[in-house]
Structure formats: C-alpha cells, structure tokens
C-alpha positions as CSV (number, residue, x, y, z in Angstrom):
1,X,0.0,0.0,0.0
2,X,1.6,3.2,-1.2
3,X,0.8,6.9,-0.9
4,X,0.3,7.1,-4.6
5,X,-2.2,4.3,-4.5
6,X,-4.1,5.9,-1.6
7,X,-4.1,9.3,-3.4
8,X,-5.6,7.6,-6.5
9,X,-8.1,5.9,-4.3
10,X,-9.2,9.1,-2.6
11,X,-9.5,11.1,-5.8
12,X,-11.6,8.3,-7.3
13,X,-13.9,8.4,-4.3
14,X,-14.2,12.2,-4.3
15,X,-14.6,12.6,-8.1
16,X,-16.6,9.5,-8.8
17,X,-14.5,8.1,-11.7
18,X,-11.0,6.9,-12.6
19,X,-11.0,9.3,-15.5
20,X,-11.6,12.4,-13.4
21,X,-9.0,11.2,-10.9
22,X,-6.5,10.6,-13.7
23,X,-7.1,14.2,-15.0
24,X,-6.4,15.6,-11.5
25,X,-3.3,13.5,-11.1
26,X,-2.2,14.3,-14.6
27,X,-1.7,10.6,-15.6
28,X,-3.7,8.3,-17.9
29,X,-6.9,6.6,-16.8
30,X,-5.2,3.3,-17.3
31,X,-2.5,4.3,-14.7
32,X,-5.2,5.1,-12.1
33,X,-7.0,1.9,-12.8
34,X,-3.8,0.0,-12.4
35,X,-3.0,1.7,-9.1
36,X,-6.5,0.8,-7.7
37,X,-6.3,-2.8,-9.1
38,X,-2.9,-3.4,-7.4
39,X,-4.3,-2.0,-4.1
40,X,-7.3,-4.4,-4.4
41,X,-5.1,-7.3,-5.3
42,X,-2.7,-6.7,-2.4
43,X,-5.6,-6.9,0.0
44,X,-7.7,-9.5,-1.9
45,X,-10.8,-7.4,-1.9
46,X,-12.6,-5.0,-4.3
47,X,-12.8,-1.4,-3.2
48,X,-15.4,-0.1,-5.8
49,X,-18.5,-1.2,-7.6
50,X,-20.1,0.7,-10.5
51,X,-23.5,2.2,-10.2
52,X,-24.4,3.5,-13.6
53,X,-21.5,5.7,-14.6
54,X,-20.3,6.5,-11.1
55,X,-18.0,4.5,-8.7
56,X,-19.5,3.4,-5.4
57,X,-17.5,2.2,-2.5
58,X,-17.7,-1.4,-1.3
59,X,-17.8,-2.2,2.4
60,X,-14.0,-2.7,2.2
61,X,-13.6,0.6,0.5
62,X,-15.6,2.4,3.1
63,X,-13.5,0.8,5.8
64,X,-10.3,2.0,4.1
65,X,-11.5,5.5,3.5
66,X,-10.8,7.2,6.9
67,X,-7.3,5.6,7.1
68,X,-6.4,6.6,3.6
69,X,-7.5,10.2,4.5
70,X,-5.4,10.2,7.6
71,X,-2.3,8.7,5.9
72,X,-2.4,11.2,3.0
73,X,-3.1,14.2,5.3
74,X,-0.2,13.2,7.6
75,X,2.1,12.9,4.6
76,X,1.0,16.3,3.3
77,X,1.5,17.8,6.8
78,X,5.0,16.4,6.8
79,X,5.8,17.9,3.5
80,X,4.5,21.3,4.7
81,X,6.6,21.0,7.9
82,X,9.7,20.4,5.9
83,X,9.0,23.3,3.6
84,X,8.2,25.6,6.5
85,X,11.6,24.9,8.1
86,X,13.4,25.5,4.8
87,X,11.7,28.8,4.3
88,X,11.3,30.2,7.8
89,X,10.6,33.9,7.1
90,X,9.0,35.9,9.8
91,X,7.1,34.8,12.8
92,X,8.2,34.5,16.5
93,X,9.9,31.6,18.2
94,X,9.1,31.4,21.9
95,X,11.2,29.2,24.1
96,X,12.2,28.8,27.8
97,X,15.6,28.0,29.2
98,X,16.7,26.6,32.5
99,X,18.3,29.2,34.8
100,X,21.9,27.9,34.3
101,X,21.6,27.5,30.5
102,X,24.9,29.3,29.9
103,X,26.8,26.5,31.6
104,X,25.4,24.0,29.0
105,X,26.6,26.3,26.1
106,X,23.1,27.4,25.4
107,X,24.0,31.1,25.7
108,X,24.8,31.1,22.0
109,X,21.4,29.6,21.1
110,X,19.8,32.9,20.0
111,X,22.8,33.8,17.9
112,X,23.0,30.4,16.1
113,X,19.2,30.5,15.4
114,X,19.4,34.1,14.2
115,X,22.2,33.3,11.8
116,X,20.1,30.5,10.2
117,X,16.7,32.4,10.2
118,X,17.4,36.1,10.4
119,X,13.8,37.1,9.7
120,X,12.4,35.2,12.7
121,X,12.0,37.0,16.0
122,X,13.0,35.2,19.2
123,X,11.5,35.4,22.7
124,X,13.5,33.5,25.3
125,X,12.6,33.1,28.9
126,X,15.5,32.1,31.1
127,X,14.2,31.8,34.7
128,X,14.0,28.9,37.0
129,X,12.6,25.6,35.6
130,X,9.5,26.1,37.8
131,X,8.6,29.3,35.8
132,X,9.5,27.8,32.4
133,X,7.2,24.8,33.0
134,X,4.4,27.1,34.2
135,X,4.8,29.4,31.2
136,X,4.6,26.4,28.8
137,X,1.5,25.0,30.6
138,X,-0.2,28.4,30.4
139,X,0.6,28.8,26.7
140,X,2.8,31.9,27.3
141,X,5.6,30.2,25.6
142,X,5.4,27.1,23.3
143,X,8.3,24.9,24.7
144,X,11.3,25.0,26.9
145,X,14.2,23.2,28.6
146,X,13.8,22.4,32.3
147,X,15.4,20.5,35.1
148,X,13.1,17.8,36.5
149,X,11.1,17.3,38.6
150,X,8.5,19.9,37.7
151,X,4.7,20.1,37.8
152,X,4.1,18.1,34.6
153,X,0.3,18.1,34.4
154,X,-0.8,19.0,30.8
155,X,2.8,18.8,29.6
156,X,4.6,16.4,27.3
157,X,8.0,15.8,28.9
158,X,11.1,14.4,27.0
159,X,14.1,13.7,29.2
160,X,17.4,14.5,27.3
161,X,20.4,14.1,29.6
162,X,21.4,13.8,33.2
163,X,24.1,16.0,35.0
164,X,25.5,14.9,38.3
165,X,24.9,17.2,41.3
166,X,28.0,17.8,43.4
167,X,28.8,19.2,46.9
168,X,31.1,22.2,46.8
169,X,33.4,23.5,49.6
170,X,36.6,25.4,50.0
171,X,37.5,23.2,53.0
172,X,39.4,20.1,51.6
173,X,38.4,17.7,54.3
174,X,34.7,18.3,53.6
175,X,35.1,17.1,50.0
176,X,37.6,14.3,50.6
177,X,34.9,11.6,50.1
178,X,31.4,11.4,48.8
179,X,28.9,13.1,51.1
180,X,25.7,11.9,52.6
181,X,22.5,13.8,53.1
182,X,23.1,13.7,56.8
183,X,26.5,15.4,56.4
184,X,24.8,18.1,54.2
185,X,22.1,18.6,56.9
186,X,24.9,19.4,59.4
187,X,26.7,21.8,57.2
188,X,26.4,25.6,56.8
189,X,24.6,25.4,53.6
190,X,24.4,28.2,51.0
191,X,21.7,27.7,48.5
192,X,20.7,29.8,45.4
193,X,17.4,30.3,43.6
194,X,16.1,32.0,46.8
195,X,13.0,33.3,45.0
196,X,11.8,29.8,44.2
197,X,13.1,28.2,47.3
198,X,12.1,24.6,47.8
199,X,10.1,24.6,44.6
200,X,13.4,24.6,42.7
201,X,13.9,21.1,41.1
202,X,17.3,20.4,42.6
203,X,16.2,21.6,46.0
204,X,13.1,19.3,45.8
205,X,15.3,16.3,45.3
206,X,17.5,17.3,48.3
207,X,14.4,17.8,50.4
208,X,13.0,14.4,49.4
209,X,16.2,12.7,50.4
210,X,16.4,14.5,53.7
211,X,12.8,13.5,54.5
212,X,13.6,9.9,53.8
213,X,16.7,10.1,56.0
214,X,14.8,11.8,58.8
215,X,16.8,15.0,58.7
216,X,16.0,18.6,57.9
217,X,17.8,20.9,55.5
218,X,18.0,24.5,56.6
219,X,20.1,26.8,54.4
220,X,22.4,29.1,56.4
221,X,22.3,31.7,53.5
222,X,20.1,31.9,50.5
223,X,21.0,33.9,47.4
224,X,19.6,34.3,43.9
225,X,22.5,33.2,41.7
226,X,24.9,30.3,41.7
227,X,27.8,32.6,41.1
228,X,27.0,34.4,44.4
229,X,26.8,31.2,46.3
230,X,30.2,30.1,44.9
231,X,31.7,33.4,45.9
232,X,30.6,32.9,49.5
233,X,31.9,29.3,49.4
234,X,35.3,30.6,48.2
235,X,35.5,32.9,51.2
236,X,34.8,30.0,53.6
237,X,31.4,31.2,54.6
238,X,29.7,27.8,53.9
239,X,29.2,25.1,51.3
240,X,26.8,24.6,48.4
241,X,25.7,22.2,45.8
242,X,26.2,22.7,42.0
243,X,25.7,20.7,38.8
244,X,28.8,19.2,37.2
245,X,28.4,21.8,34.3
246,X,28.8,24.6,36.8
247,X,31.6,22.8,38.7
248,X,33.6,22.4,35.6
249,X,33.1,26.0,34.4
250,X,35.3,29.0,34.9
251,X,32.6,30.3,37.3
252,X,33.7,27.8,39.9
253,X,36.7,29.3,41.8
254,X,39.9,27.1,41.8
255,X,39.9,27.0,45.6
256,X,36.4,25.5,45.6
257,X,36.5,21.7,45.2
258,X,33.5,19.4,44.5
259,X,32.6,15.8,45.3
260,X,29.6,13.7,44.4
261,X,27.0,12.4,46.8
262,X,27.4,9.0,48.5
263,X,24.1,8.2,46.7
264,X,24.6,10.0,43.4
265,X,22.1,12.8,42.7
266,X,21.4,14.1,39.2
267,X,19.7,17.0,37.5
268,X,17.7,15.6,34.6
269,X,17.3,18.1,31.8
270,X,14.1,17.7,29.7
271,X,12.3,19.3,26.8
272,X,8.7,20.3,27.7
273,X,5.7,21.4,25.6
274,X,2.0,21.4,26.0
275,X,0.5,17.9,25.6
276,X,-1.5,17.4,22.4
277,X,-0.2,20.6,20.7
278,X,1.9,21.0,17.6
279,X,4.8,23.5,17.8
280,X,4.9,26.4,15.3
281,X,7.6,25.9,12.7
282,X,9.9,28.6,14.2
283,X,9.6,27.2,17.8
284,X,10.0,23.6,16.6
285,X,13.2,24.5,14.9
286,X,14.5,26.5,17.9
287,X,13.7,23.5,20.1
288,X,15.5,21.2,17.7
289,X,18.6,23.5,17.7
290,X,18.6,23.8,21.5
291,X,18.4,20.0,21.9
292,X,21.2,19.5,19.4
293,X,23.4,22.0,21.2
294,X,22.7,20.4,24.5
295,X,23.4,16.9,23.4
296,X,26.5,17.9,21.5
297,X,27.9,19.5,24.7
298,X,27.1,16.3,26.6
299,X,28.9,14.2,24.0
300,X,32.1,16.3,24.4
301,X,32.2,16.0,28.2
C-alpha cells in the first residue's frame, strides 16, 4: 500500500470516476485503474463497484477511506513542515531555558538561530525551571528546557540528559569523600534560587532525600544566583551544591572543590511542551537546535 495508491483511491472516491481522478493526477486513466487494481489485489478485496457511470465504495472501500485520508493528510503535513523549516521567514519563536543554561553552552542559542533564520523574531525566557514549566503549561511560551522534577500536568516531557549534582566546599576535608544527606544537613549550607526556594527542582530532590533520612535541611544563607553562592563558598562562609556543568566551568573558583554524593544525585534536563499541541515551525526549529546543542555539549564531556 503506497501513498500514490491511496491518493488515487481518494481522488476516485471524491470525483466518482477513474477518468476524473486521472485528470487531476495528470496521468492516464489506465494508470489510475492499475493503481487501484494493485491495491485491491494486495488486499484481496474489491474497493469499488459501479452504479451507472459512477463509482460506489464497497464495504472494504468504506473501511479503508478514513485511514487513507489520515495517511495522506499526515504525509502532506510532513511535506508542509519540511517546507516551513526550509523557508522560515517571519514569525516568532518562543522558548524557555533553565536558569543555568549558559553552563550548557546554550547562551549562543539565539545567535545560532538568528544566523540561520534572520527574519524570525525570538523570545527566550531564562528563569527557574518552575517558571518555564508554568509558562509552557499556560501557553505563554510554546516549549522549553527544564530540570526535573517539575509540575508536569498538561505537559509532554522528553528527558534529554542527566548532569550529576556535586557538593562544593573550600575546605578540603569536607570534600575528601562522597557526602551523605546527613552530612549536608549538618553543614552551613548556602543555596541559590532563593526566590523559588524549595520549589526549585534540585532543592526538591534534596528535600525528598532529607525527609527519607529523617533529617532537615535549613540553608544558612540563600542567594539568587549560583555565582553568588560560589563566591561565598570561596570565602569559607559555607558550602553549596552545584551541577557538574557549573563545577567544571570558569565560574567555579579554583579554591572550591567538589565531590559527588554517596548516593549519586542528578539533574535531569528535559524538553517540555503542552501535551497534544503542535509547535509552530519557528519554535519547533528553535527547540531542535537547543536540543542539538545540549546533546553535542554532553557528548564532548
């Protein structure tokens, strides 16, 4: 069963004759007849009977009709999607980025997209994953990258990669061996993303572990940005937790060392969009480029 056979079948249904279908397809009547005959032979059942001069569907033809319509429509939609990407001219791409996107080499995303599609406007939201997920669910933006877990109701979530979370300290003995959640609970903890607090995905994971261990995490200092937390750690004020991407970046001072958890903890980065929706061509291409850049960075590390 081929698309060409299904197109001939649908045209014959809509136009009532092989001759009219052949004219629309710009082929001979014999070609359309042959396409239909092969379709009938492949499935060992007739699809049409003749009523006077007009074709009438058999029971088998009626059963095939909705599936033929879906298949041809899907193929046509695919062609339109490819053409739309090739000829992106105008429109707006809306996309959300996790707070520390720059550490995953996503700071260049807007530039790379603009170089490919200079006529498309870009709207990027780069706040905490909590806000990105809420914006996608509300329809304010079409899609985005987040760290899990997030409130996923109404969202289609596609996990892309995992990045290990590490404990950071300027005191060597505190990072001489993998740390437990109990050790973290006893430390002078400096946490960032103060605005979102325990709604932040990484903090949520820490809180869940602490609850299971029967301990409580209470940050000594809360700041808004990871760079501020690392600056305080460098001065010996306390310790923090960071992703491996941050730990291996120039933003992490040389005097600050990191170690993994005794029970490894990971930030899982995922692509989210509203469930049951189709992204606009511009946003779909921006999401594809963001995913490509993220996975390319992961392959190099």
